[in-house]
Structures are given as structure tokens and as C-alpha cells.
C-alpha positions as CSV (number, residue, x, y, z in Angstrom):
1,M,-46.5,67.1,-73.1
2,S,-47.3,66.8,-69.5
3,E,-44.9,67.8,-66.6
4,R,-44.4,64.1,-65.9
5,D,-43.2,63.4,-69.4
6,E,-40.9,66.4,-69.2
7,A,-39.5,65.1,-65.9
8,L,-38.8,61.7,-67.4
9,L,-37.1,63.2,-70.4
10,E,-34.9,65.4,-68.1
11,I,-34.0,62.3,-65.9
12,A,-33.1,60.3,-69.0
13,A,-30.9,63.2,-70.3
14,I,-29.1,63.5,-67.0
15,A,-28.6,59.7,-66.9
16,R,-27.1,59.6,-70.4
17,R,-24.9,62.6,-69.7
18,H,-23.4,61.0,-66.6
19,G,-23.4,57.4,-67.9
20,L,-25.9,56.1,-65.4
21,T,-27.7,52.8,-65.9
22,A,-31.4,52.1,-65.3
23,D,-30.6,50.0,-62.3
24,E,-28.5,52.7,-60.8
25,V,-31.3,55.3,-61.3
26,R,-33.9,52.8,-59.9
27,A,-31.6,52.2,-56.8
28,A,-31.2,55.9,-56.2
29,I,-35.0,56.4,-56.4
30,G,-35.5,53.6,-54.0
31,G,-37.6,51.3,-56.2
32,P,-37.5,47.5,-56.0
33,P,-35.0,45.7,-58.3
34,P,-36.5,44.2,-61.5
35,A,-37.7,40.7,-61.2
36,E,-35.3,38.3,-62.9
37,A,-36.7,36.1,-65.7
38,P,-36.7,32.5,-64.7
39,A,-33.8,30.6,-66.2
40,E,-34.8,28.4,-69.0
41,A,-34.7,24.8,-67.9
42,T,-32.1,22.8,-69.9
43,P,-33.0,19.2,-70.6
44,D,-30.9,16.7,-68.8
45,V,-29.0,15.0,-71.6
46,S,-27.4,12.5,-69.4
47,A,-30.8,11.3,-68.3
48,T,-31.8,10.4,-71.8
49,R,-28.4,9.2,-73.0
50,P,-27.5,5.6,-72.4
51,S,-24.6,5.1,-70.0
52,R,-21.4,4.0,-71.5
53,S,-19.6,3.3,-68.3
54,G,-21.8,0.6,-66.8
55,P,-20.5,-2.7,-65.5
56,L,-21.4,-4.6,-68.6
57,A,-19.6,-2.0,-70.9
58,R,-16.5,-2.1,-68.7
59,A,-16.5,-5.9,-68.6
60,F,-16.6,-6.0,-72.4
61,A,-13.9,-3.4,-72.7
62,Y,-11.5,-5.5,-70.4
63,L,-12.4,-8.7,-72.2
64,G,-11.8,-7.1,-75.6
65,G,-8.4,-5.8,-74.5
66,T,-7.5,-9.2,-73.0
67,F,-8.5,-11.1,-76.2
68,V,-6.4,-8.7,-78.3
69,L,-3.3,-9.0,-76.1
70,A,-3.8,-12.8,-75.9
71,G,-4.1,-13.1,-79.6
72,L,-1.0,-11.0,-80.1
73,V,1.0,-13.2,-77.7
74,V,-0.3,-16.4,-79.3
75,F,0.5,-15.2,-82.8
76,V,4.1,-14.2,-81.8
77,G,4.6,-17.4,-79.9
78,T,3.3,-19.5,-82.8
79,F,5.7,-18.0,-85.4
80,W,8.6,-17.2,-83.0
81,Q,10.9,-20.0,-84.2
82,Q,10.3,-19.1,-87.8
83,M,11.3,-15.5,-87.3
84,N,14.9,-14.3,-87.9
85,S,16.6,-11.9,-85.5
86,A,15.4,-8.8,-87.3
87,E,11.8,-9.9,-87.2
88,R,11.9,-10.8,-83.6
89,I,13.3,-7.4,-82.7
90,V,10.7,-5.6,-84.8
91,V,7.8,-7.6,-83.3
92,T,8.8,-7.2,-79.7
93,L,10.2,-3.7,-79.8
94,G,7.2,-2.3,-81.7
95,S,4.7,-3.9,-79.3
96,G,6.8,-2.9,-76.3
97,L,7.1,0.7,-77.4
98,A,3.3,0.8,-78.2
99,A,2.5,-0.5,-74.7
100,F,4.9,2.0,-73.1
101,V,3.3,4.9,-74.9
102,L,-0.2,3.7,-74.2
103,A,0.6,3.3,-70.5
104,F,1.6,7.0,-70.4
105,L,-1.6,8.0,-72.2
106,A,-3.7,5.9,-69.8
107,N,-1.9,7.4,-66.8
108,G,-3.2,10.9,-67.8
109,S,-6.8,9.8,-68.2
110,P,-9.0,9.2,-65.1
111,K,-11.2,6.7,-67.0
112,R,-8.2,4.6,-68.1
113,E,-5.9,4.9,-65.2
114,R,-6.4,1.3,-64.2
115,L,-4.8,0.2,-67.5
116,T,-1.5,2.0,-66.6
117,T,0.1,-0.8,-64.5
118,P,-0.8,-3.7,-66.9
119,L,0.5,-1.7,-69.9
120,F,3.7,-0.9,-68.1
121,V,4.1,-4.6,-67.2
122,L,3.5,-5.6,-70.8
123,A,6.1,-3.1,-72.0
124,V,8.6,-4.4,-69.5
125,L,8.0,-8.0,-70.7
126,L,8.2,-7.2,-74.4
127,E,10.9,-4.4,-74.5
128,P,13.9,-6.6,-73.6
129,G,13.3,-8.6,-76.8
130,G,14.0,-5.6,-78.9
131,M,16.4,-2.8,-79.4
132,L,16.1,0.9,-80.2
133,V,18.8,3.0,-81.9
134,A,18.1,6.6,-82.6
135,F,20.2,9.6,-83.8
136,S,19.7,12.8,-85.7
137,E,20.6,13.2,-89.3
138,F,21.7,16.7,-88.5
139,G,24.7,17.5,-86.5
140,R,24.6,20.1,-83.7
141,N,26.1,23.5,-83.5
142,V,27.1,24.7,-80.1
143,R,26.1,28.3,-81.0
144,E,22.8,29.5,-82.4
145,N,22.6,29.8,-86.2
146,G,20.8,32.4,-88.2
147,S,17.4,30.8,-87.5
148,N,18.0,30.6,-83.7
149,G,18.6,26.9,-83.9
150,T,21.5,24.5,-83.4
151,D,21.2,22.2,-86.3
152,H,23.4,21.8,-89.4
153,G,26.5,21.1,-87.4
154,R,28.9,18.2,-87.4
155,A,28.4,15.8,-84.5
156,S,25.3,14.8,-82.6
157,A,24.2,12.2,-80.0
158,L,23.2,8.6,-80.7
159,F,21.0,6.6,-78.3
160,A,21.0,2.8,-78.1
161,M,18.9,0.9,-75.6
162,G,17.4,-2.6,-75.2
163,K,18.4,-6.1,-74.8
164,G,22.0,-6.8,-75.5
165,I,23.2,-3.2,-75.1
166,K,25.8,-2.4,-72.5
167,G,23.8,0.6,-71.2
168,G,24.1,3.0,-68.3
169,R,27.1,4.9,-69.7
170,V,28.1,7.6,-72.2
171,L,30.5,6.2,-74.8
172,T,33.0,8.7,-76.4
173,K,36.6,8.6,-77.6
174,N,38.7,11.5,-76.3
175,W,35.8,13.9,-75.8
176,P,37.3,17.3,-76.2
177,G,34.6,19.3,-74.4
178,L,32.8,22.4,-75.4
179,A,35.5,25.1,-75.2
180,R,35.5,27.1,-78.3
181,E,39.1,26.2,-79.2
182,N,38.1,22.5,-79.1
183,L,35.2,22.9,-81.5
184,E,35.4,22.2,-85.2
185,S,35.6,25.5,-87.1
186,G,35.0,27.2,-83.7
187,Q,31.4,26.3,-83.5
188,D,30.6,22.6,-84.3
189,L,30.8,19.5,-82.1
190,K,33.7,17.3,-83.1
191,V,32.9,13.7,-84.2
192,T,34.6,11.3,-81.7
193,V,32.6,8.1,-82.6
194,D,31.4,7.3,-86.1
195,Y,27.8,6.1,-86.1
196,R,28.8,3.3,-88.5
197,D,30.9,1.7,-85.8
198,I,27.8,1.5,-83.5
199,L,25.5,0.2,-86.2
200,A,28.0,-2.3,-87.6
201,E,28.5,-3.9,-84.2
202,I,24.7,-4.1,-83.7
203,V,24.2,-5.6,-87.2
204,Q,26.9,-8.2,-86.6
205,N,26.2,-9.2,-83.0
206,R,22.4,-8.6,-82.7
207,L,21.2,-9.2,-86.3
208,A,23.7,-12.1,-86.8
209,N,24.9,-10.6,-90.1
210,P,28.7,-10.7,-90.5
211,N,28.7,-9.2,-94.0
212,L,29.6,-5.7,-92.8
213,G,31.4,-5.0,-96.1
214,V,28.1,-5.2,-97.9
215,V,26.1,-3.3,-95.4
216,F,28.8,-0.6,-95.0
217,P,30.8,-0.5,-98.2
218,T,34.2,1.3,-98.1
219,W,34.0,1.5,-94.3
220,T,36.1,-0.7,-91.9
221,P,34.2,-0.5,-88.5
222,T,35.8,-0.5,-85.1
223,M,34.1,-2.5,-82.5
224,L,33.6,-0.4,-79.3
225,G,31.9,-2.9,-77.0
226,V,28.4,-1.5,-77.4
227,T,26.7,-4.8,-77.3
228,R,26.8,-7.5,-74.6
């Protein structure tokens, strides 16, 4: 082994012992940095892929959407007089809610942002024809339960919105508050309005069904002025 080989082995041992890299050893010796390998050219996929956002594609997209909406309007208008109250509510409310949700989705997409305003307008035009009533099947507990939740209680909230609802208010009967002494069993919300009173008034006044004894057997509803 020549002296040169021994020197290289000694340098390598010193570098390993002190955790030096080859670049650091080269820089300390004063040699030029290693030439970087030329980056591999990546093919321009966009150059070979046909554009999907050209004027013709956008025109077809808008025309397709227009035809779909126009077809829906014509269909509803054709059979409107043959629909009963429940069918009218389902048709208009479902379409209005769908347009409302799609408007929010379009608002978050730069490519579909232009659709936001027309969808919101469509939702406004359709939504007054329907009605939404939503409430939870579980009551609410003021305190956390064993699963760190607040379900499996007594009372909850019910939301009613749409055409024919006297909105803009919170309807209760002698709301006792959330003080522990006013809670049921010291932990549950007390029921102040029975949900059947709300639903019975909507069934009678909005669905034009006076047979409340059949819909709500064994229950005599109290009208609370929920509907207009």
C-alpha cells in the first residue's frame, strides 16, 4: 500500500470518527464542488392533454345547466295544479335546499364561483314554497355524561323555517332557565313545548289535513301560533 493510499484511509477514518461528510472534507481541502447532475426533464402533460376549460367547453357546461334547470321548472309548472300541499312542499323545498347547498360549494371553488349568485337566486325563488322542520330525537343534558356528550336528556330544540312560518323568534312556554334547581333531575332541560303541538299546527294549516286525531292519536294539540 502506497503512502497516498494510507493517507486516504487515515482521512476517511478521521472523517467517520468526527461525522464529516464528503462535501465538508472537499470544502476544507479547497476543491471545487461536485457538478450537479442535470435534472431530468419532465414531460409537459398539460401540453399533450386537451384543455377542458376552453370557451366551447364552458359554453356547453352553461347550456347544459340551463337546460336542466329549465326542464325542472317546466316539469314542476306543468304538474303544479295536480300536486297536493305535501307534494308542492317536497318539490320546492328539496330543490331549494339543493340549490342552497350547491351555491355554498360553488362559492368555495374558483372554477365554479360564477355559479354562486345564480344558485343563491334559485334557492331564494324556490325556498319560500317549502318548509323545513328539524329536531333531534335525543334530548339534551346540560352536564356532560359519561361519554363526554350531552345527549340522552329530556328536552331539545326544534327549528321551523320556510313559507308560512312566523319566524324570527324563539318560542317557549315559561322557560325556566339553566340553573341547576330548575333542571329536571338536576341535569336535564325541561320540556316547555311538546313537539306534537308544533307538528300538529303545521299538518293542519300547511298540509291542509284537519284529521289530527288520526295523525297524533291520544294527543290533543295546543295551537301556539307557529304558522302564519
